[in-house]
VOBA-43804 format. One record per residue (C-alpha): residue number from 1; x, y, z. Coordinates in nm, 2 decimals, always signed. Layout:
BEGIN
resi_x_y_z
NUM_X_Y_Z
...
This chain:
BEGIN
resi_x_y_z
1_+0.04_+0.03_-0.02
2_+0.14_+0.36_-0.08
3_+0.02_+0.50_+0.22
4_+0.13_+0.87_+0.09
5_-0.07_+0.79_-0.24
6_-0.36_+0.71_-0.01
7_-0.34_+1.04_+0.20
8_-0.33_+1.25_-0.10
9_-0.65_+1.06_-0.23
10_-0.84_+1.12_+0.04
11_-0.79_+1.48_+0.09
12_-0.82_+1.52_-0.33
13_-1.11_+1.31_-0.35
14_-1.30_+1.31_-0.03
15_-1.24_+1.63_+0.19
16_-1.16_+1.89_-0.09
17_-1.53_+1.80_-0.24
18_-1.64_+1.82_+0.11
19_-1.61_+2.18_+0.06
20_-1.27_+2.17_+0.28
21_-1.06_+2.46_+0.13
22_-0.90_+2.62_+0.43
23_-0.54_+2.54_+0.31
24_-0.37_+2.54_+0.66
25_-0.65_+2.27_+0.75
26_-0.51_+2.11_+0.43
27_-0.18_+2.08_+0.49
28_-0.21_+1.98_+0.90
29_-0.44_+1.68_+0.74
30_-0.10_+1.58_+0.48
31_+0.12_+1.58_+0.79
32_-0.11_+1.42_+1.02
33_-0.05_+1.06_+1.04
34_-0.41_+0.90_+1.07
35_-0.31_+0.59_+1.01
36_-0.13_+0.58_+1.37
37_-0.45_+0.65_+1.53
38_-0.64_+0.32_+1.36
39_-0.61_+0.00_+1.55
40_-0.38_-0.23_+1.36
41_-0.62_-0.43_+1.20
42_-0.77_-0.14_+1.02
43_-0.48_+0.04_+0.89
44_-0.50_+0.00_+0.54
45_-0.82_+0.14_+0.60
46_-0.73_+0.46_+0.75
47_-0.79_+0.69_+0.41
48_-1.13_+0.51_+0.31
49_-1.44_+0.73_+0.31
50_-1.59_+0.50_+0.62
51_-1.66_+0.50_+0.93
52_-1.37_+0.29_+1.10
53_-1.47_+0.02_+1.40
54_-1.28_+0.07_+1.75
55_-1.15_-0.28_+1.83
56_-0.89_-0.30_+2.15
57_-0.71_-0.55_+2.14
58_-0.98_-0.86_+2.09
59_-1.27_-0.61_+2.22
60_-1.53_-0.47_+1.99
61_-1.60_-0.15_+2.14
62_-1.94_-0.11_+1.97
63_-1.80_+0.27_+1.88
64_-1.61_+0.40_+1.60
65_-1.40_+0.65_+1.44
66_-1.58_+0.94_+1.20
67_-1.51_+0.95_+0.82
68_-1.21_+1.16_+0.74
69_-1.43_+1.40_+0.56
70_-1.66_+1.45_+0.85
71_-1.43_+1.55_+1.10
72_-1.23_+1.76_+0.81
73_-1.53_+1.97_+0.77
74_-1.59_+2.01_+1.14
75_-1.27_+2.09_+1.23
76_-1.33_+2.37_+0.95
77_-1.61_+2.48_+1.05
78_-1.52_+2.54_+1.45
79_-1.23_+2.76_+1.35
80_-0.99_+2.73_+1.60
81_-0.74_+2.96_+1.73
82_-0.39_+2.96_+1.89
83_-0.51_+3.14_+2.22
84_-0.85_+2.91_+2.24
85_-0.89_+2.59_+2.47
86_-1.10_+2.34_+2.34
87_-1.36_+2.05_+2.45
88_-1.41_+1.76_+2.31
89_-1.67_+1.51_+2.42
90_-1.61_+1.12_+2.25
91_-1.24_+1.10_+2.22
92_-1.24_+0.80_+2.02
93_-0.88_+0.72_+1.88
94_-0.72_+1.07_+1.95
95_-0.72_+1.17_+1.56
96_-0.98_+1.41_+1.62
97_-0.82_+1.56_+1.95
98_-0.45_+1.58_+1.78
99_-0.60_+1.79_+1.50
100_-0.78_+2.05_+1.73
101_-0.43_+2.03_+1.98
102_-0.25_+2.16_+1.67
103_-0.49_+2.45_+1.58
104_-0.57_+2.56_+1.95
105_-0.39_+2.60_+2.26
106_-0.50_+2.31_+2.51
107_-0.72_+2.00_+2.41
108_-0.97_+1.82_+2.71
109_-1.11_+1.55_+2.53
110_-1.34_+1.32_+2.74
111_-1.40_+0.94_+2.69
112_-1.62_+0.72_+2.86
113_-1.44_+0.37_+2.73
114_-1.19_+0.31_+2.96
115_-0.98_+0.08_+2.71
116_-1.03_+0.35_+2.45
117_-0.93_+0.58_+2.67
118_-0.57_+0.44_+2.66
119_-0.58_+0.34_+2.31
120_-0.64_+0.74_+2.25
121_-0.41_+0.85_+2.53
122_-0.12_+0.62_+2.39
123_-0.19_+0.73_+2.01
124_-0.19_+1.08_+2.13
125_+0.18_+1.01_+2.33
126_+0.34_+0.85_+2.04
127_+0.23_+1.16_+1.78
128_+0.41_+1.40_+2.04
129_+0.06_+1.61_+2.12
130_+0.14_+1.73_+2.46
131_-0.13_+1.96_+2.45
132_-0.42_+1.73_+2.44
133_-0.52_+1.56_+2.78
134_-0.78_+1.23_+2.78
135_-0.98_+1.20_+3.03
136_-1.21_+0.91_+3.12
137_-1.52_+1.01_+3.21
138_-1.90_+1.04_+3.09
139_-1.94_+1.38_+2.94
140_-2.31_+1.32_+2.93
141_-2.30_+1.37_+3.32
142_-2.44_+1.74_+3.38
143_-2.24_+1.70_+3.74
144_-1.89_+1.64_+3.53
145_-1.67_+1.95_+3.64
146_-1.53_+2.12_+3.37
147_-1.43_+2.51_+3.34
148_-1.54_+2.70_+3.04
149_-1.37_+2.67_+2.69
150_-1.40_+2.85_+2.40
151_-1.47_+2.55_+2.13
152_-1.66_+2.26_+2.25
153_-1.73_+1.96_+2.00
154_-1.91_+1.64_+1.99
155_-1.76_+1.37_+1.83
156_-2.05_+1.14_+1.76
157_-2.47_+1.23_+1.73
158_-2.70_+1.34_+1.99
159_-3.03_+1.42_+1.98
160_-3.01_+1.77_+2.11
161_-2.78_+2.01_+2.19
162_-2.65_+1.95_+2.56
163_-2.76_+2.21_+2.79
164_-2.49_+2.14_+3.07
165_-2.23_+2.20_+2.78
166_-2.40_+2.48_+2.65
167_-2.33_+2.61_+3.02
168_-1.91_+2.56_+2.99
169_-1.88_+2.78_+2.66
170_-1.72_+3.12_+2.70
171_-1.84_+3.44_+2.57
172_-1.75_+3.47_+2.22
173_-1.70_+3.04_+2.20
174_-1.90_+2.78_+1.97
175_-2.02_+2.42_+2.02
176_-2.02_+2.19_+1.72
177_-2.26_+1.89_+1.73
178_-2.42_+1.66_+1.52
179_-2.78_+1.67_+1.64
180_-3.07_+1.47_+1.55
181_-3.15_+1.10_+1.43
182_-3.12_+0.87_+1.14
183_-3.10_+0.92_+0.82
184_-3.04_+1.28_+0.82
185_-2.83_+1.52_+1.11
186_-2.76_+1.87_+1.07
187_-2.41_+1.98_+1.18
188_-2.53_+2.25_+1.44
189_-2.31_+2.54_+1.56
190_-2.41_+2.72_+1.86
191_-2.21_+3.09_+1.92
192_-2.25_+3.26_+2.27
193_-2.20_+3.60_+2.25
194_-2.27_+3.86_+2.50
195_-2.64_+3.84_+2.54
196_-2.69_+3.50_+2.42
197_-2.66_+3.22_+2.18
198_-2.74_+3.21_+1.84
199_-2.72_+2.86_+1.60
200_-2.68_+2.80_+1.26
201_-2.70_+2.45_+1.06
202_-2.33_+2.40_+0.84
203_-2.43_+2.07_+0.63
204_-2.62_+1.76_+0.72
205_-2.44_+1.40_+0.77
206_-2.46_+1.11_+0.97
207_-2.30_+0.94_+1.25
208_-2.36_+0.67_+1.53
209_-2.49_+0.82_+1.89
210_-2.27_+0.94_+2.15
211_-2.31_+0.67_+2.45
212_-2.48_+0.81_+2.76
213_-2.66_+1.13_+2.52
214_-2.99_+0.87_+2.46
215_-3.24_+1.05_+2.67
216_-3.32_+1.44_+2.66
217_-3.16_+1.65_+2.91
218_-3.36_+1.82_+3.17
219_-3.07_+2.10_+3.28
220_-3.20_+2.43_+3.32
221_-2.99_+2.70_+3.32
């Protein structure tokens, strides 16, 4: 397998046609080694337009990596800046956290599955990503203690934007989530301004649900 040709094809045939045109993001995707974040059994599929199962050792976790084009488009829409702090819910393999870490100041990424959390942490360490920290916890828990963040991203789908995570969004901050139920889910961005929040929908896709977010939120500001 020609790894560099496969990486080039991923960018030019999948990601760029999905309106990911930011040259800095395209450059980042060309140097961030996605294949190093994929379970070994699926390494040959690292650049395919599909969700890759997260099989840790011999255990099928039931979780998966999002397709490269969805992650790249979300990364572009977030517009992370170098001074910003980022929260990710749903670490998966750690690849999205690595991309976010190269764009922002610091990334806290939360993963509910202990085996996946260890896998992602090892991937990030091996890739030399020092400003992303994996925390094994339930991101759907409103009691989870978190500071305020400039950027929050949910790497999976939810039935609605979680109010307890919106409450952790700093003024001027953005939260991006894949919202709704199959077959079509809009990718929504919520921005917090001085007087409240505003929401826009960027594009439609499909993504597996984040574990723990099945019930509708009852959290109130």
